[in-house]
SEZADREN-442199 format. One record per residue (C-alpha): residue number from 1; chain; x, y, z. Coordinates in Angstrom, 1 decimal. Layout:
N
REC,num,chaine,c1,c2,c3
REC,NUM,A,X,Y,Z
...
//
This chain:
85
REC,num,chaine,c1,c2,c3
REC,1,A,6.6,35.5,-15.0
REC,2,A,3.4,34.2,-13.1
REC,3,A,3.5,32.4,-10.0
REC,4,A,3.5,28.7,-10.5
REC,5,A,0.1,28.2,-8.9
REC,6,A,-1.2,30.3,-11.8
REC,7,A,0.2,28.3,-14.7
REC,8,A,-1.7,26.3,-17.1
REC,9,A,0.2,23.2,-16.2
REC,10,A,-0.5,23.5,-12.5
REC,11,A,-4.2,24.3,-13.3
REC,12,A,-4.2,20.9,-15.1
REC,13,A,-2.6,19.1,-12.1
REC,14,A,-5.2,20.5,-9.7
REC,15,A,-8.1,19.9,-12.1
REC,16,A,-7.1,16.3,-12.3
REC,17,A,-6.9,15.9,-8.5
REC,18,A,-10.2,17.4,-8.0
REC,19,A,-11.8,15.2,-10.6
REC,20,A,-10.1,12.2,-8.9
REC,21,A,-11.7,13.2,-5.5
REC,22,A,-15.0,13.7,-7.0
REC,23,A,-14.8,10.4,-8.9
REC,24,A,-14.3,8.7,-5.5
REC,25,A,-17.1,10.7,-4.0
REC,26,A,-14.9,12.1,-1.3
REC,27,A,-15.7,15.5,0.1
REC,28,A,-13.1,18.0,0.8
REC,29,A,-13.7,17.6,4.5
REC,30,A,-13.3,13.7,4.3
REC,31,A,-10.1,14.0,2.3
REC,32,A,-8.6,16.6,4.9
REC,33,A,-9.5,14.2,7.7
REC,34,A,-7.7,11.3,5.9
REC,35,A,-4.7,13.5,5.7
REC,36,A,-4.9,14.8,9.2
REC,37,A,-5.4,18.4,7.8
REC,38,A,-8.2,21.0,8.1
REC,39,A,-10.7,21.3,5.3
REC,40,A,-9.3,24.8,4.5
REC,41,A,-6.0,23.1,3.4
REC,42,A,-7.8,21.1,0.6
REC,43,A,-10.0,24.1,-0.3
REC,44,A,-7.0,26.3,-0.7
REC,45,A,-5.1,23.7,-2.8
REC,46,A,-8.1,23.2,-5.0
REC,47,A,-8.5,27.0,-5.5
REC,48,A,-4.8,27.2,-6.3
REC,49,A,-4.0,29.3,-3.4
REC,50,A,-1.6,26.8,-2.1
REC,51,A,1.0,24.8,-4.1
REC,52,A,1.4,21.0,-3.4
REC,53,A,4.8,19.5,-3.4
REC,54,A,5.6,16.1,-4.7
REC,55,A,5.2,14.3,-1.5
REC,56,A,1.9,16.2,-0.7
REC,57,A,0.8,15.0,-4.2
REC,58,A,1.7,11.4,-3.3
REC,59,A,-0.2,11.7,0.0
REC,60,A,-3.4,13.1,-1.5
REC,61,A,-3.2,10.4,-4.2
REC,62,A,-2.9,7.7,-1.7
REC,63,A,-5.6,9.2,0.6
REC,64,A,-8.0,9.0,-2.4
REC,65,A,-7.1,5.4,-3.0
REC,66,A,-5.1,5.9,-6.1
REC,67,A,-1.5,5.1,-7.0
REC,68,A,0.2,8.4,-7.3
REC,69,A,1.9,7.3,-10.6
REC,70,A,-1.5,6.7,-12.1
REC,71,A,-2.7,10.2,-11.4
REC,72,A,0.5,11.7,-12.4
REC,73,A,0.4,9.8,-15.8
REC,74,A,-3.0,11.5,-16.4
REC,75,A,-1.7,14.9,-15.7
REC,76,A,1.5,14.3,-17.8
REC,77,A,-0.6,13.2,-20.7
REC,78,A,-2.4,16.5,-20.8
REC,79,A,0.6,18.8,-20.1
REC,80,A,1.8,21.2,-22.9
REC,81,A,5.2,20.6,-24.4
REC,82,A,6.7,23.6,-22.7
REC,83,A,6.0,23.9,-19.0
REC,84,A,6.1,27.3,-17.5
REC,85,A,7.5,27.4,-13.8
//
């Protein structure tokens, strides 16, 4: 079984977060600053080298100016019926 950061479902989650960040014209460095993290934290998440937990997803969503349920709904709409973990 692949690690969860390499599953299709997790890829969709990260793609949507990256698209949301870019739509707001926020750089990785700016997002990291808003979260009191280093830029490499965001880069690693976006490269799927580090998995986000639910609370981190919420923090990233809010730092981008989105309601986390709005971003999660986008992801859920694209998820396959069977989710590999």
